[in-house]
Each structure stands twice: as structure tokens, then as C-alpha cells.
C-alpha positions in Angstrom: -11.9 6.5 -7.4 -15.5 7.8 -8.8 -15.7 11.6 -8.7 -19.1 12.9 -8.0 -20.6 16.3 -8.7 -23.6 17.4 -6.5 -26.4 19.8 -7.4 -29.2 20.5 -5.2 -30.5 24.2 -3.9 -31.1 22.6 -0.6 -27.7 22.8 1.6 -28.9 20.4 4.1 -29.8 17.8 1.4 -26.8 18.3 -0.6 -24.8 18.1 2.7 -26.4 14.7 3.5 -25.9 13.2 0.1 -21.9 14.4 0.4 -21.9 12.7 3.5 -23.5 9.4 2.3 -21.2 9.4 -0.5 -18.3 10.1 1.4 -18.2 7.1 3.4 -17.5 4.9 0.4 -14.0 4.2 0.1 -14.3 4.5 -3.7 -16.3 7.5 -3.9 -14.8 11.1 -3.8 -17.6 14.5 -3.8 -15.6 16.8 -5.9 -18.0 19.7 -6.2 -21.2 20.8 -4.7 -23.5 23.3 -6.5 -26.6 25.1 -5.5 -27.9 26.2 -8.8 -28.4 24.7 -12.3 -26.5 27.4 -13.8 -23.3 26.5 -11.7 -23.2 22.6 -13.0 -21.3 23.0 -16.4 -18.6 25.4 -15.0 -17.9 23.3 -12.1 -18.1 20.3 -13.9 -15.4 21.7 -16.2 -13.6 22.6 -13.4 -13.4 19.6 -11.8 -13.9 16.6 -14.3 -16.3 14.4 -12.3 -17.0 10.9 -13.6 -20.7 11.3 -12.4 -23.1 14.1 -11.9 -26.1 13.9 -9.3 -28.7 16.6 -10.2 -32.0 17.6 -8.5 -34.6 18.5 -10.8 -36.0 21.7 -9.2 -33.4 24.1 -9.0 -32.8 28.1 -9.3 -32.0 29.5 -12.8 -31.9 26.2 -15.3 -33.7 23.3 -13.7 -31.8 19.8 -13.5 -33.1 18.6 -16.5 -31.8 21.8 -18.4 -28.2 21.6 -16.8 -28.3 17.6 -17.9 -28.8 18.5 -21.3 -26.1 21.3 -21.0 -23.9 19.2 -19.3 -24.1 16.0 -21.7 -23.4 18.0 -24.7 -20.4 19.5 -23.3 -18.9 16.9 -21.2 -20.5 13.5 -22.7 -18.0 11.4 -20.7 -19.7 12.4 -17.2 -22.7 9.9 -16.3 -25.8 12.1 -15.2 -28.1 10.7 -12.4 -31.3 13.0 -12.0 -32.2 12.8 -8.2 -35.7 14.2 -7.4 -38.1 14.3 -4.4 -40.8 14.5 -7.3 -41.2 11.4 -9.0 -43.0 12.8 -12.0 -43.4 10.2 -15.0 -43.1 13.0 -17.5 -39.7 14.0 -15.8 -38.1 10.4 -16.7 -38.4 10.6 -20.3 -37.2 14.2 -20.3 -34.1 13.1 -18.4 -33.4 10.4 -20.8 -33.7 12.7 -23.7 -31.3 14.9 -21.7 -28.7 12.4 -21.4 -29.2 11.1 -18.2 -28.4 7.6 -17.5 -30.0 7.5 -14.1 -33.0 8.6 -12.4 -33.6 8.1 -8.7 -35.9 9.6 -5.9 -34.6 11.0 -3.0 -36.6 9.0 -0.2 -34.7 6.0 -1.9 -32.7 4.2 0.8 -28.9 5.4 0.8 -27.6 2.4 -0.3 -29.5 2.6 -3.6 -28.2 5.8 -4.1 -24.9 4.7 -3.6 -25.5 1.7 -6.0 -27.0 3.8 -8.6 -23.7 5.9 -8.6 -21.5 2.8 -8.9 -23.6 1.3 -11.9 -24.1 4.4 -13.9 -20.5 4.9 -13.6 -19.8 1.3 -14.9 -21.9 2.1 -18.2 -25.1 0.8 -16.9 -28.7 2.7 -16.6 -30.2 3.0 -13.4 -34.1 3.8 -13.3 -36.5 3.7 -10.1 -38.7 0.9 -10.9 -42.0 2.6 -9.9 -41.6 5.5 -11.9 -40.6 3.5 -14.9 -43.7 1.5 -14.7 -46.0 4.7 -14.2 -44.1 6.5 -17.1 -44.9 3.7 -19.2 -48.5 3.9 -18.2 -48.7 7.8 -18.6 -46.9 7.8 -21.7 -45.1 10.6 -23.2 -46.1 14.3 -23.1 -48.8 15.1 -25.7 -47.7 18.7 -25.6 -45.5 20.1 -28.9 -42.4 21.9 -28.0 -44.0 25.4 -28.8 -47.1 24.6 -26.5 -44.7 23.3 -24.1 -42.9 26.8 -24.2 -46.1 28.8 -24.0 -47.6 27.1 -21.1 -44.4 27.1 -19.3 -44.3 31.1 -19.7 -47.9 31.2 -18.5 -46.9 29.5 -15.1 -46.5 33.0 -13.1 -49.8 34.2 -14.7 -48.6 36.3 -17.5 -50.8 37.7 -19.9 -50.9 36.4 -23.3 -49.4 39.9 -24.5 -46.6 39.2 -22.3 -46.1 35.6 -23.7 -46.0 36.8 -27.1 -43.5 39.4 -26.4 -41.3 36.9 -24.3 -41.2 34.3 -27.0 -41.7 36.6 -30.3 -44.9 35.1 -31.2 -48.2 37.1 -32.3 -50.8 36.9 -29.6 -53.1 34.9 -31.8 -50.5 32.1 -32.1 -50.0 31.9 -28.1 -53.9 31.8 -28.0 -53.9 28.8 -30.5 -51.1 26.9 -28.2 -52.6 27.5 -25.0 -55.9 26.3 -26.5 -54.3 23.2 -27.7 -52.4 22.6 -24.6 -55.7 23.3 -22.5 -57.3 20.4 -24.8 -54.4 18.0 -24.5 -54.2 18.0 -20.8 -57.9 17.8 -20.3 -57.9 21.1 -18.5 -60.7 23.6 -18.3 -58.5 26.7 -17.8 -54.9 27.9 -18.6 -54.2 27.7 -15.0 -55.1 24.1 -14.7 -53.5 23.0 -17.7 -50.1 24.3 -16.2 -51.1 22.3 -12.9 -51.7 19.0 -14.8 -48.7 19.5 -16.9 -46.7 19.9 -13.8 -48.2 17.0 -12.2 -47.3 14.8 -14.9 -43.6 16.3 -15.3 -44.1 17.7 -18.8 -43.2 21.3 -17.6 
């Protein structure tokens, strides 16, 4: 029996996934959570073989939760399941220890097959997304540029970002300027939007 943990902030989606997987005789959904913050604790309580994580959730996102889960329970295989097939998400998911990456509009049998294949030790990646990811390439942002741009998402001032990240305002301005240049944007807001569209944030 393949024990599965589901993490998705949309209860309807989570319920539908649980129903689809529950119809299989060799799969049992042992836990369902609605935030990334709950993933590790529930996984430690229920010992799933496979965790199916949405990318965008409150608290930790699915990629952060995947990295945390992979570090604590490396035997649990991780599949990232997302509405947004952004190429940058794929490389970040693999870096976080995910063994699979599927998009939510895939046919149900494809999802069931992905769970079985990942459980058996294989990697499963949506082929269209893999091709797009190769064409787009990795994120051009450094770790610090990523952090600064992510902190700028909500419109925070340079002073706010500097305080939150324990950096000088000049350093924040330099990182923002570099991120704007690397994304080909004209403004900070446009840089955030472009980085999000590529899945770099």
C-alpha cells in the first residue's frame, strides 16, 4: 500500500485529489493539510511514502515545505502538483528534493501513475514543462537578489526591506537594481511580476 500525504490550500481540490487516489486499491491517503507549515509535522505523524504538495500555499509554500520534508524524512518521495506550470518552479522543485512535478490539469490517471512511479524510485516530470524549463534556463537571480525581490513583492519600501533582511539600504538598492536588470524590467514592480511569471520567486 502506498501511503500518501496531500497538501493543498483549496479544500475542494484537496478533496478531489483524495477521492481520485482513494479509488486505487494500492493507494491510501493518510493525511491532508491546507498549509505548507503543517506538512512536516503531519508527515512525521503519519509516515507517508509519497507527499503531493501544491506550490502556492499559505505560510511556507510547497517548495519550502518540500525542502524541509526532504531534509527531515528523505525516504518520503515528493511530487509537486501545481496549477502554474512555470519553468522556474521545476528547477526549484528538483533542488528542494522533489522527485516529481505535475500540473493539476493533467488527467487523473496521469497523477495516479506519477504517484506509483515516484514511489518505485523514478522521477516524473511534465514533459511540456521540462522542455520549457530547458529553453528558459535557470533563474539569473542570486540568492540575495531573490530574497530582496521577494521582500519587495508587497510594495515594501527600501528601508522596510533593509530592516527585514538586516541589510543596509544601499545594499538593498544594489540588489534591486541588479534584479531589475537581469529580468529585463523597467521597474521594481515589473521585475517582481516577470520573476513570478518565470517561477523564480
